[in-house]
N, C-alpha and C positions, 0 to 999 in steps of 0.2 A: 509339298507340291500338290496342287489341285488335280483331281481326277479328270482325265480327258473326257470330254463329252462325245457321245456316240449318236448314231442315227436312232438307236433304241431309246436313248434319253430324249431326243427330239420328238419321237413318236409319243412317248409317255407324256411329255409336257403338252404337246398339242392335243392329245386325248383328254387331258384334264381341262384344257381350255374349251374344247368342243363340248364336253360334258356340262360345263357351266353354261355355255351358249345354248345348248338344247334345253336346259332347265329354264333359262330365261325366255326362250322361244315359247315354251308351254305357257308361261305367264302372259306373254304378249298375245298369244292366240286367244286366250280367255278374254282379255280386254278387247281385242279386235272383234271377236264374235259378238260381244255385247254392243259394241259401237256400230257395227255394220248395219246399214239401212236396207240394202238389197238382200232379199231372202237367199238368193243364190250365193252371194258372198258370205253371208252368215253361215250357211251350210258348208261352204268350202273351208272356212276357218274352223268350224266344229269338227269336220272330218279330219283335217290336218292336225288338229289338237290331239285326237285319238292316236293318229300315226306318230306324232311327236312323243307321246307318252311311251309308245312301244319302242321308239328310237332311243329313249333314255335307257330302257331295259337292255337294248342291244349293246349300248355303250358299256353298261355294267358287265355284260358278257365278255366284251373285248378286254376290259380290265382283268377279268378272271383269266382269260387266255394268256395274257402277258404276265400273270402272276403278281399283279399290283392291286391294292385296294382302290375302289371307285371313289375318287376324290376330285372335287372341282377346284379349278384355279380361276380366279376372276379373269374374264375375257373382256379386255378393254374395248375391243371392236364391237362386241355385242352390247356392252353397256352403253356405248355411244349410239348405236342404232336404236336401242329401246328408249334411250333418253330423248332422241330426236322424235321418235314415234309419239311419246307423251306430249312433247311440245306441239307437234302437228295436230294431235287430237284436241288439244286445248284451243288451238287456233282455228281448226277447220271442222271439229266435231259438230254434227247436226246441220252442216251446210250442204249445199248441192255438190260440193267438191269432196265431201267427207269420204265416200267410198273409194274414190280415185286416190285420195291421199293415203287411206289405209292400205290399198293395194301397193302403192309405191313403197310404203314402209315394210310391208310383208315381203315384197320382192327383194328389198335390201337384205333382209334376214336370209331369205332363200339363197341369194347369190353368195353370201358369205358362207353359208352352210355347204353349198355345192362345192365351193373352192376347198374348204377344209376337209370334207368327206372324201373328195377326190384325192387330195394329198395323203390322207390317212390310208386310203385303200392302196395307193401306190407304194407307200412306205411299208405297209403290212406285207405286201407281196415281196418286196426287197428283203425284208427282215425274216421271212419264212413264217410269219404268223398266218399260216394258211387257213386256219379256222376263222380268223377275223375278217379275211377278205370278203367272203359272201355276205357277212353281216353288214359291213361297211358299204358294199356294192348295193345291197337292198335299200339301205337308207339313202344313198346317193340317188338311186332311181326314183325314190319317193319324193325327194327334194326337187328334182328336175320336173317331175310330173306336177307337183304343187305349183311351181313357178309357171309352167305352161298353162295350167288352169287359171291362175291369176291373170295372165296376159289375155286369155280368152274372155274372162269376165270383164276385164277393163275395156276391151274392144267393144263389148256389148253394152256398156254404160254410155248413155248420151250425157250431154252437159247439164241436164236437169236432174241427173241421178236416177234415171229410169233404165230398166233392163228389158230388152226385147219388147218394147212398147207397153210394158206394165209399170204403172207408177210405183216407185220405191223411195224416192227422195223426199225432202221436206215439203216440196210443192205437190206431192202426190195427192193429198186429200183435196186440194183445190182443183187440180186437173181432173181428178175422178169426178168431182162434183160438177164441173163444167161440162164434161162429156155426158153425164146423166141428164143434164138440163135440156 
């Protein structure tokens, strides 16, 4: 007879899933930072990349807390999101919509991570993994902050890819030249 699955098993499986997702997020942030046209967006991606690398380390600590090796399990949700991002970059990269599309992709990642970290934090509390709760809570707060920042940057972009009146999109050089003339 198969062993009955427990909440601790679900926590461990979800943790492996999120570990994979966070590592994929690191790769996606590197790509996004290179592709971003707005310096503000590029900086946001670079800063969150550093945070995400720290988040991977925190997840490793959570594995240690529960007495399991840090192992990733393919996360189909994150694979789908990153695959969609690659398609969108191919279709919209270098266009005036590029940064807005990048933000949309990044927010899909953030929303997934917010949902999963919130779940892990709740389950850690229920399971008595008291040392894991603040680690997961810190990451959850960082993901929410990153999502809010992306929304603010998106609101600051106009349809030509400019931020706060400063040219940043593909038409930036012609607009800057026209203003100088």
